[in-house]
C-alpha positions as CSV (number, residue, x, y, z in Angstrom):
1,M,97.0,105.7,129.9
2,E,95.8,102.4,129.8
3,D,94.2,101.1,126.6
4,V,90.5,101.2,126.6
5,H,88.8,97.6,125.8
6,P,86.0,97.7,123.6
7,I,82.7,95.9,124.3
8,T,82.2,93.3,121.6
9,T,78.5,92.4,122.4
10,V,76.8,95.5,120.8
11,P,75.1,95.5,117.5
12,T,77.1,95.9,113.9
13,L,77.0,98.9,111.9
14,I,74.3,98.8,109.3
15,D,73.0,102.2,107.6
16,G,69.6,102.9,106.4
17,F,70.0,101.3,102.9
18,G,71.2,97.9,104.4
19,R,74.9,98.7,104.0
20,Q,77.3,97.1,106.5
21,I,80.1,99.3,107.6
22,T,83.3,97.6,108.2
23,Y,86.0,100.1,106.9
24,L,87.0,103.0,108.7
25,R,89.3,105.7,107.0
26,L,91.2,107.2,109.9
27,S,92.8,110.6,109.6
28,V,95.9,111.3,111.9
29,T,96.2,114.7,110.8
30,D,95.2,117.6,108.5
31,R,99.0,118.6,107.7
32,C,101.0,117.5,104.5
33,D,104.3,118.3,103.1
34,F,102.9,118.2,99.6
35,R,100.3,120.9,98.1
36,C,99.0,118.7,95.5
37,V,97.0,120.8,92.9
38,Y,93.8,118.6,93.0
39,C,93.8,118.2,96.9
40,M,94.4,121.5,98.5
41,A,95.1,125.2,97.8
42,E,98.7,126.5,97.6
43,N,98.7,128.5,100.8
44,M,96.7,126.3,103.4
45,T,95.7,127.1,106.8
46,F,96.1,124.0,109.3
47,L,94.1,123.1,112.3
48,P,95.8,124.0,116.0
49,K,97.0,121.2,117.9
50,S,94.5,121.2,120.5
51,Q,91.7,120.6,117.8
52,I,93.6,117.4,116.6
53,L,92.9,114.1,118.0
54,S,95.4,112.8,120.6
55,L,97.1,109.3,119.8
56,D,95.1,108.0,122.7
57,E,91.7,109.4,121.3
58,L,92.5,107.8,117.9
59,Y,93.1,104.5,119.6
60,Q,89.8,104.7,121.5
61,V,87.8,105.6,118.4
62,S,89.4,102.6,116.6
63,A,88.7,100.5,119.3
64,A,85.0,101.6,119.4
65,F,84.4,101.0,115.5
66,V,86.1,97.6,115.6
67,A,83.9,96.8,118.6
68,L,81.0,97.6,116.2
69,G,82.2,95.3,113.3
70,V,84.8,97.4,111.4
71,N,87.6,95.2,110.5
72,K,89.8,97.2,108.2
73,I,91.2,100.7,109.2
74,R,93.2,102.7,106.7
75,L,95.4,105.5,108.4
76,T,95.4,108.6,105.9
77,G,95.8,112.6,106.4
78,G,97.1,114.9,104.9
79,E,100.3,112.9,105.1
80,P,100.0,110.7,107.9
81,L,103.9,110.2,108.4
82,V,104.1,113.9,109.4
83,R,102.5,112.9,112.7
84,A,104.7,112.4,115.6
85,N,104.8,108.7,117.2
86,L,102.8,107.2,114.7
87,P,104.3,103.8,114.6
88,S,103.3,103.6,118.3
89,L,99.6,104.2,117.1
90,V,100.2,101.3,114.6
91,E,101.5,99.0,117.5
92,R,98.5,99.7,119.6
93,L,95.9,99.3,116.6
94,V,97.1,95.9,115.3
95,N,96.3,94.6,118.8
96,L,92.8,95.0,118.4
97,N,91.8,91.4,118.2
98,E,88.9,91.7,115.5
99,L,91.0,94.1,113.3
100,K,91.9,92.1,110.0
101,E,94.1,94.6,108.1
102,L,95.6,97.8,109.0
103,T,96.9,100.0,106.2
104,L,98.1,103.3,105.4
105,T,98.0,105.8,102.4
106,T,101.3,108.1,102.0
107,N,103.0,110.4,99.6
108,G,106.1,108.3,100.1
109,T,108.7,110.9,101.0
110,R,109.2,109.7,104.6
111,L,109.3,106.2,104.3
112,Q,112.9,106.1,104.0
113,Q,112.5,106.7,107.6
114,F,109.2,105.0,108.5
115,A,109.2,102.1,106.5
116,V,110.9,99.8,108.8
117,P,109.4,101.0,112.1
118,L,106.1,100.9,110.4
119,K,106.5,97.1,109.2
120,T,108.2,96.2,113.0
121,A,105.1,97.8,114.5
122,G,102.9,95.5,112.3
123,L,101.4,97.5,109.4
124,D,99.9,95.2,106.9
125,R,100.0,97.1,103.6
126,I,101.0,100.7,102.2
127,N,99.6,102.8,99.4
128,I,101.7,105.3,97.8
129,S,100.4,108.2,95.7
130,L,102.4,108.7,92.5
131,D,100.9,111.0,89.6
132,S,104.1,111.3,87.4
133,L,107.4,110.0,86.6
134,N,108.5,113.2,85.1
135,P,110.6,115.0,87.9
136,K,109.6,118.5,86.9
137,R,105.9,117.6,86.1
138,F,105.8,115.9,89.6
139,H,107.0,118.9,91.3
140,E,104.3,121.0,89.4
141,L,101.4,118.5,90.6
142,T,102.8,118.5,94.3
143,R,103.9,122.0,94.1
144,T,106.5,121.1,97.0
145,G,107.4,117.4,96.2
146,H,110.7,115.8,94.7
147,L,110.3,112.7,92.8
148,H,113.3,111.0,93.8
149,N,112.3,111.0,97.4
150,V,108.9,109.0,96.5
151,L,111.0,106.4,94.4
152,D,113.5,106.0,97.2
153,G,110.5,105.7,99.6
154,I,109.0,103.0,97.4
155,R,112.2,101.1,97.4
156,A,112.3,101.4,101.2
157,A,109.0,99.8,101.5
158,Q,110.1,97.1,99.4
159,D,113.2,96.4,101.3
160,A,111.4,96.7,104.6
161,G,109.2,93.4,103.4
162,F,106.0,95.1,102.8
163,E,103.9,93.2,100.0
164,R,101.2,94.1,97.8
165,I,102.4,97.8,97.8
166,K,99.9,99.9,95.6
167,L,100.5,103.0,93.8
168,N,97.7,105.5,93.4
169,S,97.4,108.0,90.4
170,V,95.1,110.7,90.0
171,I,95.2,111.4,86.3
172,L,94.4,115.2,84.9
173,R,93.6,115.8,81.0
174,G,96.5,117.6,79.5
175,R,98.7,117.4,82.8
176,N,99.7,113.7,83.2
177,D,97.3,111.7,80.9
178,D,100.3,111.1,78.5
179,E,102.0,109.1,81.4
180,I,99.0,106.2,81.9
181,L,101.2,103.5,80.1
182,N,104.5,104.8,81.6
183,L,103.1,104.4,85.0
184,V,101.7,101.0,84.1
185,H,105.1,100.1,82.7
186,F,106.6,101.2,86.0
187,A,104.5,99.4,88.2
188,R,104.8,96.2,86.3
189,H,108.6,96.4,86.4
190,E,108.5,97.0,90.1
191,Q,105.8,94.6,90.9
192,L,103.4,96.8,92.3
193,N,99.8,97.5,91.8
194,L,98.7,100.4,90.5
195,T,95.3,102.2,91.0
196,F,93.6,105.0,88.6
197,I,91.4,107.5,90.3
198,E,89.1,110.1,89.0
199,E,89.9,113.6,90.4
200,M,87.2,114.3,93.1
201,P,85.6,118.0,93.4
202,L,86.5,118.6,96.9
203,G,87.3,122.4,98.1
204,Q,87.3,125.2,95.8
205,I,90.6,125.4,93.9
206,D,91.9,128.0,91.0
207,E,94.8,126.0,89.8
208,H,93.2,124.2,87.1
209,D,89.4,123.8,85.9
210,R,88.3,120.4,87.0
211,A,85.7,119.9,84.2
212,K,88.5,120.6,81.5
213,A,90.7,118.3,83.5
214,Y,88.6,115.3,84.0
215,I,89.2,112.1,82.5
216,S,87.1,109.1,82.7
217,S,88.2,105.5,83.7
218,D,87.0,104.3,80.9
219,E,89.3,106.6,78.8
220,I,92.1,105.3,81.0
221,L,91.5,101.7,80.6
222,E,91.3,102.5,76.7
223,V,94.8,103.7,77.0
224,I,96.1,100.7,78.6
225,Q,94.3,98.4,76.3
226,Q,96.1,99.6,73.6
227,E,99.4,97.7,74.8
228,F,98.0,95.4,77.4
229,L,95.0,92.8,77.5
230,L,93.2,93.6,80.8
231,T,90.8,90.7,82.4
232,P,88.2,91.9,84.9
233,T,88.7,90.0,88.5
234,L,86.5,89.6,91.5
235,E,89.4,90.7,93.5
236,N,88.3,92.9,96.4
237,T,90.3,94.8,98.9
238,G,87.5,96.3,100.7
239,G,87.5,99.5,98.9
240,P,85.7,101.1,95.7
241,A,88.2,99.8,93.3
242,R,87.5,97.4,90.3
243,Y,90.5,95.5,89.5
244,Y,92.0,93.8,86.0
245,K,94.8,91.5,85.5
246,I,97.5,91.7,83.2
247,P,98.6,88.4,81.5
248,N,101.9,87.2,82.8
249,S,102.3,90.1,85.4
250,M,101.9,90.1,89.1
251,T,100.5,93.6,88.8
252,R,96.7,94.6,89.0
253,I,95.2,97.6,87.9
254,G,92.8,99.4,89.7
255,I,90.1,101.7,88.7
256,I,88.1,104.3,91.1
257,S,85.5,105.8,89.4
258,P,83.4,108.5,91.5
259,H,82.0,110.1,88.5
260,S,81.7,107.7,85.9
261,H,80.8,104.5,87.5
262,N,79.3,105.6,90.7
263,F,79.7,102.9,93.7
264,C,77.6,104.1,96.3
265,S,75.4,101.2,96.5
266,S,78.2,98.8,98.0
267,C,79.8,101.5,100.1
268,N,81.2,100.2,103.1
269,R,83.1,102.9,104.9
270,V,83.0,106.0,106.7
271,R,85.9,108.4,107.5
272,L,87.0,110.3,110.6
273,T,88.8,113.4,110.3
274,A,92.0,114.4,112.4
275,E,89.5,116.6,114.5
276,G,87.2,113.9,115.1
277,R,84.3,114.7,113.0
278,L,82.8,111.4,111.4
279,I,82.3,112.0,107.7
280,L,79.7,109.5,106.6
281,C,80.0,110.1,103.1
282,L,82.9,111.6,100.9
283,G,80.4,113.7,98.9
284,N,77.9,115.1,101.2
285,E,78.3,116.9,104.7
286,H,76.6,114.5,107.0
287,S,78.5,114.1,110.0
288,A,78.7,113.4,113.7
289,D,81.1,115.1,116.3
290,L,83.0,112.3,118.2
291,R,85.7,114.6,119.4
292,S,83.1,116.2,121.8
293,V,81.8,112.8,123.0
294,M,85.3,111.7,124.1
295,R,86.6,114.9,125.4
296,T,82.8,115.0,127.4
297,H,82.8,111.5,128.7
298,P,86.9,110.3,128.3
299,N,87.6,107.0,128.2
300,N,84.1,106.0,128.2
301,Q,83.7,103.5,125.4
302,N,79.7,103.2,125.7
303,Y,79.1,106.7,125.0
304,L,81.3,106.7,122.1
305,Q,79.9,103.2,120.5
306,T,76.3,105.0,121.3
307,A,77.3,108.3,119.3
308,I,78.5,105.9,116.3
309,L,75.5,103.8,116.5
310,A,73.4,106.9,116.4
311,A,75.2,108.5,113.3
312,I,75.1,105.6,110.9
313,P,71.6,105.9,109.8
314,I,72.3,109.3,108.6
315,K,74.6,108.1,106.1
316,P,73.1,109.2,102.8
317,E,72.5,107.1,100.1
318,T,74.9,108.3,97.3
319,H,77.0,111.3,96.5
320,H,76.5,113.9,93.9
321,F,79.6,115.4,92.2
322,N,79.0,118.0,89.4
323,L,82.1,119.3,87.7
324,N,80.6,122.0,86.1
325,E,79.6,123.6,89.4
326,S,81.2,125.1,92.3
327,P,82.2,122.5,94.5
328,Q,79.2,121.5,97.1
329,I,81.7,120.1,99.4
330,V,84.2,123.1,100.4
331,R,86.3,120.9,102.7
332,F,89.5,120.0,101.1
333,M,90.6,116.2,100.7
334,N,93.5,116.7,103.4
335,M,90.6,118.1,105.8
336,T,88.6,114.6,104.9
337,G,91.1,112.0,105.1
338,G,92.2,110.3,101.6
């Protein structure tokens, strides 16, 4: 199939609160080889293949968003590297003229196989999830994962030539909060950036009590500052993180605080699920079905761009997370797209 070339004379994406949308988080699959305790249930039912967007559809919708002013795309899942032929999609996306950055978030277990093909295809940057450096605890938190595979994946990404590799760590009180400084030391030693993320209440879980496991970003920073002087920076990678410098180190510490420091006023992103549902806000159900548009009007960018433009005004002003109530959002993170 020939690539669909986006129309570049259409309006940019401005929501009802004056925020310009320049960042698309594109889920390529809902499947994952982990079952992380904060992300999904232990026994998951995944979508049938017929409901998942094809690689051609993923490219078409990306081209439509880039034509409308999006300049950064992050490939997510589930675990994006379980999707067959993903480097071929990367190779097509990097040729979208107005796309400035194409990145990927992964659990790292398949990077030994895919780091070089992804780098060759033109991927700019990689984020790798790492919540523990203790093999037994890592397996408990992921339910199926093995730490050595992720560490080997990090080294494979480094060897492939990826720069600005970033680790993401979700910290849970009583589970891995005693590893905050260990993770910082590891990041400094490997010259990686590290972002700590407050757990987000998506989907019904019974493995732990989210309210009791919650630890704020301010508490995490206090722990780090027991050993390191942190200096806030104006650095911005296009996402919700706030960044801090450590003296005499290449490592940057990031903080993502959906509970303690709401970042909705500057939100510049939307998410597309693997089945083609455009999620306008992580913490709300406002959405639009782009799969039906593409399958009713295949290869027609005008219909697709019109549907996107019609959806953006329903993006809500803010999310409302309450850890003491049942989750308002029943979809798990793997369904949303990390």
